[in-house]
KELOPA-802785 format. One record per residue (C-alpha): residue number from 1; residue in one letter; chain; x, y, z. Coordinates in steps of 0.1 Angstrom, whole numbers, plus 5000, padded with zeros to 4 digits. Example, Ala and Ser with C-alpha at 12.3 -4.5 7.8 and 13.67 -1.06 7.14 Angstrom:
+-----+----+----+------+------+------+
|   i | aa | ch |    x |    y |    z |
+-----+----+----+------+------+------+
|   1 |  A |  A | 5123 | 4955 | 5078 |
|   2 |  S |  A | 5137 | 4989 | 5071 |
+-----+----+----+------+------+------+
END
This chain:
+-----+----+----+------+------+------+
|   i | aa | ch |    x |    y |    z |
+-----+----+----+------+------+------+
|   1 |  X |  A | 5169 | 5021 | 4981 |
|   2 |  X |  A | 5143 | 5044 | 4967 |
|   3 |  X |  A | 5135 | 5079 | 4979 |
|   4 |  X |  A | 5100 | 5079 | 4993 |
|   5 |  X |  A | 5083 | 5113 | 4993 |
|   6 |  X |  A | 5049 | 5130 | 4991 |
|   7 |  X |  A | 5034 | 5133 | 4956 |
|   8 |  X |  A | 5040 | 5165 | 4938 |
|   9 |  X |  A | 5018 | 5180 | 4911 |
|  10 |  X |  A | 5044 | 5171 | 4885 |
|  11 |  X |  A | 5042 | 5134 | 4895 |
|  12 |  X |  A | 5005 | 5130 | 4887 |
|  13 |  X |  A | 5009 | 5119 | 4851 |
|  14 |  X |  A | 5034 | 5092 | 4860 |
|  15 |  X |  A | 5012 | 5082 | 4890 |
|  16 |  X |  A | 4982 | 5076 | 4867 |
|  17 |  X |  A | 5004 | 5057 | 4843 |
|  18 |  X |  A | 5016 | 5034 | 4871 |
|  19 |  X |  A | 4981 | 5029 | 4884 |
|  20 |  X |  A | 4967 | 5023 | 4849 |
|  21 |  X |  A | 4995 | 4998 | 4840 |
|  22 |  X |  A | 4986 | 4979 | 4872 |
|  23 |  X |  A | 4949 | 4979 | 4864 |
|  24 |  X |  A | 4942 | 5004 | 4892 |
|  25 |  X |  A | 4936 | 5036 | 4872 |
|  26 |  X |  A | 4913 | 5046 | 4844 |
|  27 |  X |  A | 4938 | 5064 | 4822 |
|  28 |  X |  A | 4923 | 5098 | 4829 |
|  29 |  X |  A | 4940 | 5127 | 4845 |
|  30 |  X |  A | 4951 | 5118 | 4880 |
|  31 |  X |  A | 4942 | 5140 | 4910 |
|  32 |  X |  A | 4947 | 5126 | 4945 |
|  33 |  X |  A | 4921 | 5148 | 4961 |
|  34 |  X |  A | 4921 | 5143 | 4999 |
|  35 |  X |  A | 4940 | 5111 | 4998 |
|  36 |  X |  A | 4975 | 5108 | 5013 |
|  37 |  X |  A | 4998 | 5098 | 4984 |
|  38 |  X |  A | 5035 | 5090 | 4984 |
|  39 |  X |  A | 5057 | 5081 | 4955 |
|  40 |  X |  A | 5089 | 5061 | 4952 |
|  41 |  X |  A | 5117 | 5076 | 4932 |
|  42 |  X |  A | 5148 | 5059 | 4917 |
|  43 |  X |  A | 5175 | 5078 | 4899 |
|  44 |  X |  A | 5151 | 5108 | 4895 |
|  45 |  X |  A | 5122 | 5088 | 4881 |
|  46 |  X |  A | 5090 | 5079 | 4899 |
|  47 |  X |  A | 5086 | 5041 | 4899 |
|  48 |  X |  A | 5060 | 5036 | 4926 |
|  49 |  X |  A | 5029 | 5052 | 4941 |
|  50 |  X |  A | 5007 | 5044 | 4971 |
|  51 |  X |  A | 4974 | 5060 | 4981 |
|  52 |  X |  A | 4964 | 5057 | 5017 |
|  53 |  X |  A | 4943 | 5072 | 5045 |
|  54 |  X |  A | 4954 | 5077 | 5081 |
|  55 |  X |  A | 4928 | 5073 | 5109 |
|  56 |  X |  A | 4903 | 5054 | 5087 |
|  57 |  X |  A | 4875 | 5032 | 5100 |
|  58 |  X |  A | 4873 | 5002 | 5076 |
|  59 |  X |  A | 4855 | 4976 | 5094 |
|  60 |  X |  A | 4822 | 4971 | 5112 |
|  61 |  X |  A | 4801 | 4989 | 5087 |
|  62 |  X |  A | 4816 | 4966 | 5061 |
|  63 |  X |  A | 4809 | 4935 | 5081 |
|  64 |  X |  A | 4845 | 4931 | 5094 |
|  65 |  X |  A | 4839 | 4924 | 5130 |
|  66 |  X |  A | 4876 | 4915 | 5136 |
|  67 |  X |  A | 4885 | 4951 | 5126 |
|  68 |  X |  A | 4904 | 4969 | 5154 |
|  69 |  X |  A | 4890 | 5004 | 5150 |
|  70 |  X |  A | 4907 | 5035 | 5135 |
|  71 |  X |  A | 4938 | 5025 | 5115 |
|  72 |  X |  A | 4959 | 5033 | 5085 |
|  73 |  X |  A | 4944 | 5019 | 5053 |
|  74 |  X |  A | 4962 | 5014 | 5020 |
|  75 |  X |  A | 4939 | 5020 | 4991 |
|  76 |  X |  A | 4962 | 5014 | 4962 |
|  77 |  X |  A | 4999 | 5006 | 4956 |
|  78 |  X |  A | 5016 | 5003 | 4922 |
|  79 |  X |  A | 5052 | 4997 | 4912 |
|  80 |  X |  A | 5065 | 4998 | 4877 |
|  81 |  X |  A | 5067 | 4963 | 4863 |
|  82 |  X |  A | 5104 | 4969 | 4853 |
|  83 |  X |  A | 5112 | 4979 | 4889 |
|  84 |  X |  A | 5096 | 4951 | 4909 |
|  85 |  X |  A | 5116 | 4930 | 4933 |
|  86 |  X |  A | 5138 | 4960 | 4942 |
|  87 |  X |  A | 5121 | 4966 | 4976 |
|  88 |  X |  A | 5101 | 4995 | 4963 |
|  89 |  X |  A | 5068 | 4981 | 4974 |
|  90 |  X |  A | 5083 | 4974 | 5008 |
|  91 |  X |  A | 5096 | 5009 | 5011 |
|  92 |  X |  A | 5062 | 5024 | 5003 |
|  93 |  X |  A | 5044 | 5002 | 5028 |
|  94 |  X |  A | 5071 | 5009 | 5054 |
|  95 |  X |  A | 5067 | 5046 | 5050 |
|  96 |  X |  A | 5029 | 5043 | 5054 |
|  97 |  X |  A | 5036 | 5023 | 5086 |
|  98 |  X |  A | 5060 | 5050 | 5099 |
|  99 |  X |  A | 5034 | 5077 | 5092 |
| 100 |  X |  A | 5007 | 5056 | 5109 |
| 101 |  X |  A | 5029 | 5051 | 5140 |
| 102 |  X |  A | 5037 | 5089 | 5141 |
| 103 |  X |  A | 4999 | 5095 | 5140 |
| 104 |  X |  A | 4994 | 5072 | 5170 |
| 105 |  X |  A | 4978 | 5045 | 5149 |
| 106 |  X |  A | 4986 | 5008 | 5158 |
| 107 |  X |  A | 4970 | 4989 | 5129 |
| 108 |  X |  A | 4975 | 4989 | 5091 |
| 109 |  X |  A | 4950 | 4973 | 5067 |
| 110 |  X |  A | 4943 | 4969 | 5030 |
| 111 |  X |  A | 4923 | 4948 | 5006 |
| 112 |  X |  A | 4945 | 4932 | 4979 |
| 113 |  X |  A | 4933 | 4936 | 4943 |
| 114 |  X |  A | 4915 | 4905 | 4930 |
| 115 |  X |  A | 4922 | 4890 | 4895 |
| 116 |  X |  A | 4954 | 4882 | 4877 |
| 117 |  X |  A | 4984 | 4882 | 4900 |
| 118 |  X |  A | 4963 | 4880 | 4931 |
| 119 |  X |  A | 4984 | 4852 | 4946 |
| 120 |  X |  A | 5016 | 4872 | 4940 |
| 121 |  X |  A | 5001 | 4903 | 4957 |
| 122 |  X |  A | 4989 | 4882 | 4986 |
| 123 |  X |  A | 5024 | 4866 | 4990 |
| 124 |  X |  A | 5040 | 4901 | 4989 |
| 125 |  X |  A | 5017 | 4915 | 5016 |
| 126 |  X |  A | 5022 | 4883 | 5037 |
| 127 |  X |  A | 5060 | 4888 | 5034 |
| 128 |  X |  A | 5055 | 4924 | 5046 |
| 129 |  X |  A | 5038 | 4911 | 5078 |
| 130 |  X |  A | 5001 | 4913 | 5069 |
| 131 |  X |  A | 4976 | 4885 | 5072 |
| 132 |  X |  A | 4940 | 4880 | 5062 |
| 133 |  X |  A | 4915 | 4888 | 5088 |
| 134 |  X |  A | 4878 | 4881 | 5087 |
| 135 |  X |  A | 4861 | 4858 | 5063 |
| 136 |  X |  A | 4882 | 4842 | 5035 |
| 137 |  X |  A | 4864 | 4856 | 5005 |
| 138 |  X |  A | 4870 | 4879 | 4976 |
| 139 |  X |  A | 4876 | 4914 | 4990 |
| 140 |  X |  A | 4889 | 4900 | 5023 |
| 141 |  X |  A | 4908 | 4925 | 5044 |
| 142 |  X |  A | 4944 | 4920 | 5053 |
| 143 |  X |  A | 4962 | 4938 | 5081 |
| 144 |  X |  A | 4984 | 4936 | 5111 |
| 145 |  X |  A | 4998 | 4959 | 5138 |
| 146 |  X |  A | 5020 | 4987 | 5124 |
| 147 |  X |  A | 5049 | 4974 | 5145 |
| 148 |  X |  A | 5048 | 4941 | 5127 |
| 149 |  X |  A | 5050 | 4958 | 5093 |
| 150 |  X |  A | 5080 | 4978 | 5106 |
| 151 |  X |  A | 5098 | 4947 | 5119 |
| 152 |  X |  A | 5090 | 4925 | 5089 |
| 153 |  X |  A | 5105 | 4952 | 5066 |
| 154 |  X |  A | 5135 | 4960 | 5087 |
| 155 |  X |  A | 5150 | 4926 | 5079 |
| 156 |  X |  A | 5165 | 4916 | 5046 |
| 157 |  X |  A | 5137 | 4894 | 5033 |
| 158 |  X |  A | 5136 | 4896 | 4995 |
| 159 |  X |  A | 5105 | 4913 | 4981 |
| 160 |  X |  A | 5079 | 4891 | 4964 |
+-----+----+----+------+------+------+
END
């Protein structure tokens, strides 16, 4: 199981490489700014990164009437291609859910990246307990109660 921890300054180069290799970064110097960022570490190497916001309102102003109000929102998640299917993505998402629960939030949401691999990403998030809410269109939001993410990832379901 990977070690999940807050990002350190020394991790920023690897975080950008992970994001860039997953078509989520621009290849420039990475600086998390005011985002919450965690990394997954295996055998001393960072192999995953997730950017998120706690207490984020991602809904009505974006036309998402089904939106439940303040929530945890995952902006980006990336796992090294060589380390996929090792429960790293699940561990990152589960840590975000734990932090959301500790902050008193009850819902976790995200918008899966469109394009190549979209079906695989959606299958992964569905296996982690999330479902699409609102209109079925590009950029559709996915989410579920934090408790469902924690339950779905407590069982031994193999990561997609």
